[in-house]
C-alpha positions as CSV (number, residue, x, y, z in Angstrom):
1,M,9.4,33.7,38.1
2,D,11.9,33.0,40.9
3,L,11.0,29.3,41.4
4,K,13.9,28.7,43.8
5,K,12.7,31.5,46.2
6,L,9.1,30.2,45.9
7,K,10.2,26.7,46.9
8,E,12.4,28.0,49.8
9,D,9.5,30.1,51.2
10,L,7.1,27.2,50.8
11,L,9.4,24.8,52.7
12,N,9.7,27.5,55.4
13,G,5.9,27.4,55.9
14,K,5.1,30.9,54.5
15,R,1.4,31.0,53.8
16,R,1.7,33.5,51.0
17,A,4.2,31.2,49.2
18,L,1.7,28.3,49.6
19,A,-1.1,30.3,48.1
20,K,1.1,31.3,45.2
21,A,2.2,27.7,44.6
22,I,-1.4,26.4,44.5
23,T,-2.3,29.2,42.1
24,L,0.6,28.1,39.9
25,I,-0.4,24.5,39.7
26,E,-4.0,25.5,39.0
27,S,-3.0,27.6,36.0
28,K,-3.7,26.4,32.5
29,N,-0.9,28.6,31.1
30,E,1.7,26.3,29.4
31,K,4.7,28.2,30.9
32,H,3.1,28.0,34.3
33,K,2.6,24.2,33.9
34,K,6.3,23.8,33.3
35,Y,7.1,25.8,36.5
36,A,4.5,23.7,38.4
37,K,6.1,20.5,37.2
38,E,9.5,21.6,38.4
39,L,8.2,22.8,41.8
40,L,6.2,19.6,42.5
41,E,9.2,17.4,41.7
42,G,11.4,19.6,43.9
43,I,9.1,19.4,47.0
44,L,8.1,15.7,46.7
45,P,10.7,14.5,49.3
46,Y,9.0,16.8,51.9
47,T,5.5,15.4,51.4
48,G,3.5,12.5,53.0
49,N,3.9,13.5,56.6
50,S,0.3,14.4,57.3
51,I,-3.1,12.9,58.0
52,R,-5.4,13.5,55.1
53,I,-9.1,13.8,56.1
54,G,-12.1,14.1,53.7
55,I,-15.3,15.7,54.9
56,S,-18.5,15.8,53.0
57,G,-22.2,16.2,53.6
58,V,-25.3,17.8,52.2
59,P,-25.6,21.6,52.0
60,G,-26.7,23.0,55.3
61,V,-25.2,20.2,57.4
62,G,-22.7,22.7,58.9
63,K,-19.4,21.6,57.4
64,S,-17.8,24.9,57.6
65,T,-18.9,25.5,61.3
66,F,-17.6,22.0,62.2
67,I,-14.3,22.4,60.3
68,E,-13.6,25.7,62.0
69,A,-14.3,24.2,65.5
70,F,-12.3,21.1,64.6
71,G,-9.4,23.1,63.2
72,L,-9.2,25.4,66.3
73,Y,-9.2,22.2,68.4
74,L,-6.4,20.7,66.4
75,I,-4.3,23.9,66.7
76,E,-4.7,23.8,70.4
77,K,-3.3,20.3,70.3
78,G,-0.2,21.6,68.5
79,H,-1.1,20.8,64.9
80,K,-0.9,22.9,61.7
81,V,-4.1,22.6,59.7
82,A,-4.8,23.2,56.0
83,V,-8.3,23.2,54.6
84,L,-8.8,22.7,50.9
85,A,-12.5,23.6,50.3
86,V,-13.8,22.7,46.9
87,D,-16.7,25.0,45.9
88,P,-19.3,24.1,43.2
89,S,-18.8,25.9,39.9
90,S,-21.7,27.1,37.7
91,Q,-22.1,24.9,34.6
92,I,-23.2,28.0,32.7
93,T,-20.7,30.7,33.8
94,G,-18.0,28.7,35.4
95,G,-18.2,30.9,38.5
96,S,-18.2,29.7,42.1
97,V,-19.1,31.1,45.5
98,L,-15.7,30.5,47.2
99,G,-17.1,31.7,50.5
100,D,-15.5,29.1,52.9
101,K,-12.8,31.5,54.1
102,T,-15.4,34.0,55.2
103,R,-17.4,31.3,56.9
104,M,-14.3,30.2,58.9
105,E,-13.3,33.7,60.0
106,E,-11.7,32.8,63.3
107,L,-9.7,29.9,61.9
108,S,-8.5,31.9,58.9
109,R,-6.9,34.4,61.3
110,R,-4.7,31.8,62.9
111,Q,-1.1,31.5,61.7
112,E,-1.2,27.7,62.2
113,A,-4.1,27.4,59.6
114,F,-4.4,27.8,55.9
115,I,-7.7,27.8,54.1
116,R,-7.9,27.6,50.3
117,P,-11.2,27.5,48.4
118,S,-11.0,26.3,44.9
119,P,-13.7,26.0,42.2
120,S,-14.6,22.5,41.2
121,G,-14.8,23.5,37.5
122,D,-15.7,20.5,35.3
123,S,-14.0,17.9,37.5
124,L,-15.9,14.7,38.1
125,G,-17.9,14.8,41.3
126,G,-17.0,18.5,42.1
127,V,-13.5,17.7,43.2
128,A,-10.9,20.2,42.0
129,R,-8.6,18.6,39.5
130,R,-5.5,19.9,41.3
131,S,-6.6,19.1,44.8
132,R,-4.2,16.2,45.1
133,E,-1.2,18.4,44.1
134,S,-2.4,21.0,46.6
135,I,-2.2,18.3,49.3
136,F,1.5,17.8,48.5
137,L,2.2,21.5,48.6
138,C,0.5,21.9,52.0
139,E,2.5,19.0,53.4
140,A,5.7,20.5,52.1
141,A,4.8,23.7,53.9
142,G,4.6,21.8,57.2
143,Y,0.8,21.3,57.6
144,D,0.3,17.9,59.3
145,V,-3.5,17.7,59.1
146,I,-5.0,18.3,55.6
147,I,-8.8,18.6,55.4
148,I,-10.6,18.3,52.0
149,E,-14.1,19.7,52.2
150,T,-16.2,18.9,49.2
151,V,-19.4,20.0,47.6
152,G,-21.4,17.0,49.0
153,V,-23.4,16.1,46.0
154,G,-23.5,12.9,44.1
155,Q,-20.1,11.4,43.1
156,S,-18.0,14.0,45.0
157,E,-18.0,11.8,48.2
158,I,-16.5,8.9,46.3
159,S,-13.9,11.2,44.6
160,V,-12.8,12.6,47.9
161,A,-12.6,9.2,49.6
162,S,-10.1,8.1,47.0
163,M,-7.6,10.8,47.9
164,V,-7.7,10.8,51.8
165,D,-6.6,8.6,54.6
166,M,-10.0,8.8,56.4
167,F,-13.4,9.9,55.1
168,L,-16.0,11.6,57.4
169,L,-19.6,11.8,56.2
170,M,-21.7,14.5,58.0
171,Q,-25.4,14.1,58.5
172,L,-28.3,16.1,60.0
173,P,-30.2,14.8,63.0
174,N,-33.4,14.2,61.1
175,A,-33.6,10.5,61.7
176,G,-36.3,9.1,59.3
177,D,-36.0,11.5,56.3
178,E,-32.2,11.7,56.5
179,L,-31.7,8.0,56.6
180,Q,-33.8,7.5,53.4
181,G,-31.6,10.1,51.6
182,I,-28.3,8.3,52.2
183,K,-26.9,6.3,49.3
184,R,-25.5,2.9,50.1
185,G,-22.3,3.6,48.2
186,I,-21.6,6.6,50.3
187,M,-22.3,4.7,53.5
188,E,-19.8,2.1,52.5
189,V,-16.9,4.5,51.9
190,A,-17.5,6.4,55.1
191,D,-14.9,5.6,57.8
192,A,-17.0,7.6,60.4
193,I,-20.3,9.3,60.3
194,I,-20.8,12.6,62.2
195,I,-24.3,13.7,63.1
196,N,-23.8,17.5,63.5
197,K,-26.2,20.0,65.1
198,A,-26.8,17.5,68.0
199,D,-27.3,20.6,70.2
200,S,-28.8,20.5,73.7
201,D,-32.3,21.2,72.5
202,N,-32.0,18.6,69.7
203,L,-30.2,15.8,71.4
204,K,-33.1,13.2,71.5
205,V,-33.7,13.5,67.8
206,A,-29.9,13.2,67.2
207,E,-29.7,10.1,69.4
208,L,-32.6,8.5,67.4
209,A,-30.8,9.2,64.2
210,K,-27.6,7.7,65.6
211,K,-29.4,4.4,66.4
212,Q,-31.0,4.2,63.0
213,L,-27.6,4.8,61.3
214,E,-25.9,2.2,63.4
215,N,-28.6,-0.3,62.5
216,A,-28.2,0.5,58.8
217,L,-24.4,0.1,59.0
218,S,-24.7,-3.2,60.7
219,I,-26.6,-4.8,57.7
220,L,-24.2,-3.4,55.1
221,K,-21.5,-5.8,53.8
222,K,-18.4,-5.0,55.7
223,Q,-15.6,-3.8,53.5
224,D,-13.0,-3.2,56.3
225,K,-12.6,-6.1,58.7
226,D,-10.4,-4.1,61.1
227,W,-12.8,-1.1,61.5
228,Q,-16.4,-0.7,62.4
229,T,-17.7,2.7,61.2
230,P,-18.7,4.7,64.3
231,V,-21.6,7.2,64.4
232,I,-20.6,10.3,66.4
233,L,-22.8,13.0,67.9
234,V,-21.4,16.5,67.5
235,S,-22.5,20.0,68.2
236,A,-20.0,22.3,66.4
237,L,-21.9,25.3,67.7
238,E,-21.6,24.2,71.3
239,K,-18.1,22.7,70.8
240,R,-19.2,19.2,71.9
241,G,-18.0,16.0,70.5
242,I,-15.0,17.5,68.7
243,D,-12.6,15.6,71.0
244,V,-14.4,12.3,70.2
245,V,-13.9,12.9,66.5
246,F,-10.2,13.6,67.0
247,S,-9.7,10.5,69.2
248,T,-11.6,8.4,66.6
249,I,-9.2,9.6,63.9
250,E,-6.2,8.9,66.0
251,K,-7.5,5.4,66.7
252,Y,-8.2,4.7,63.0
253,V,-4.8,5.9,61.9
254,R,-3.1,3.9,64.7
255,I,-4.9,0.7,63.7
256,K,-4.2,1.2,60.0
257,K,-0.5,1.8,60.6
258,L,-0.2,-1.2,62.9
259,N,-1.8,-3.6,60.3
260,G,0.2,-2.1,57.5
261,T,-2.7,-0.9,55.4
262,F,-2.2,2.9,55.9
263,F,0.6,3.4,53.4
264,E,-0.6,0.6,51.2
265,K,-3.8,2.5,50.7
266,R,-1.8,5.6,49.8
267,K,0.1,3.7,47.2
268,R,-3.1,2.4,45.7
269,Q,-4.5,5.9,45.6
270,A,-1.4,7.3,44.0
271,V,-1.5,4.7,41.2
272,D,-5.3,5.1,40.7
273,W,-4.7,8.9,40.6
274,M,-2.1,8.5,37.9
275,W,-4.3,6.4,35.8
276,S,-7.3,8.7,36.1
277,V,-5.2,11.5,34.7
278,V,-3.9,9.3,31.9
279,M,-7.3,8.1,30.9
280,E,-8.5,11.7,30.5
281,G,-6.0,12.2,27.7
282,L,-5.8,8.7,26.2
283,K,-9.2,7.3,26.6
284,A,-9.7,4.1,24.5
285,L,-6.6,4.6,22.3
286,L,-4.2,4.0,25.1
287,D,-5.3,0.3,25.5
288,N,-4.2,-0.4,21.9
289,N,-0.7,1.1,22.1
290,Q,1.9,-1.4,23.3
291,K,4.8,1.2,23.4
292,V,2.8,3.4,25.7
293,A,1.9,0.4,27.9
294,S,5.6,-0.4,28.5
295,V,6.3,3.2,29.6
296,A,3.2,3.1,31.9
297,K,4.6,0.2,33.9
298,D,7.8,2.1,34.7
299,M,5.7,5.2,35.7
300,E,3.6,3.0,38.1
301,K,6.9,1.9,39.8
302,A,8.1,5.6,39.9
303,V,4.8,6.7,41.6
304,V,4.9,3.9,44.2
305,N,8.6,4.7,44.9
306,Q,7.8,8.4,45.1
307,V,10.2,9.3,42.4
308,T,7.5,11.4,40.8
309,T,3.9,12.4,41.4
310,P,1.0,10.6,39.7
311,S,0.0,13.5,37.6
312,L,3.5,14.2,36.4
313,A,3.9,10.5,35.6
314,A,0.7,10.7,33.5
315,E,2.3,13.6,31.5
316,Y,5.3,11.4,30.7
317,I,3.0,8.6,29.4
318,L,1.0,11.1,27.3
319,N,4.2,12.5,25.8
320,R,5.3,8.9,24.8
321,F,1.9,8.4,23.2
322,K,2.4,11.5,21.1
323,E,5.8,10.2,20.0
324,T,4.4,6.9,18.9
325,L,1.8,8.7,16.8
326,C,4.5,10.7,15.1
327,E,6.6,7.5,14.6
328,G,3.6,5.9,12.9
329,G,3.3,8.8,10.5
330,V,0.4,10.4,12.2
331,P,0.9,14.1,12.9
332,W,0.1,15.1,16.5
333,R,-2.3,17.9,17.0
334,S,-2.5,19.3,20.5
């Protein structure tokens, strides 16, 4: 594999190179993992210059229709848009639908857009394990708006919220029934709620749903003192409300950057990400190994200072753990 050429093409914004790079980091082949590690470390200085947006909602809420309309709007504004769509995998066969690219036909034809469906596999909450690394690759390729679309079931919303700058929760305009189905935890992590399908013939119902959601939000314990979660009416089909969503995102990012919490949140996410990968390999044994704990502190600093990525830092910690087992006379079996 010509890794140097792949990196060069990726930094030049070639979509084919980006697709190959994501395939490389998703591979479970040990040789590919070595290449992926080298590639990620090489492109790290070119990452971080995007707005990362998470979008989730129940099946049928119109996520793909909204993302296509939103993506086209962003392109007209001069942005480059990457969509990482996490599809549900079958727990029996491991297969997934991977149909988002066909559902966003117009957006996928634009050179300024990149759409990548990935199977969720056995990742917690339906979020693809390598979605975070894929974000880095998209940023290195010059995409300044990264959208993570998730399955929209159970824990997936919380998982996506932990890797993005702003999390949008999409709802249907069925006021009473829909409000009953919203979990409190999901409401609390949402930075904005979008009521989609607020079409001309459905506007009154959508407005009622908006009022009920606003009332529900007002009684929740406020986690963010600088931001009141807005409820936005959108008709992706009629292309209405898209501009309001964009201006809301701009306002949110502006406030967070002014008060200094924007990049602090990313640092926290990076460290949390590192530890989630570490815990997958170490579980309870890690807590009882002092030599590994000392290495872990150095890796935390490296992640915050962007010397390495959280997942790569986790690999360094796991390798040290293996060494300590061997030093103690315990043969390591991978």
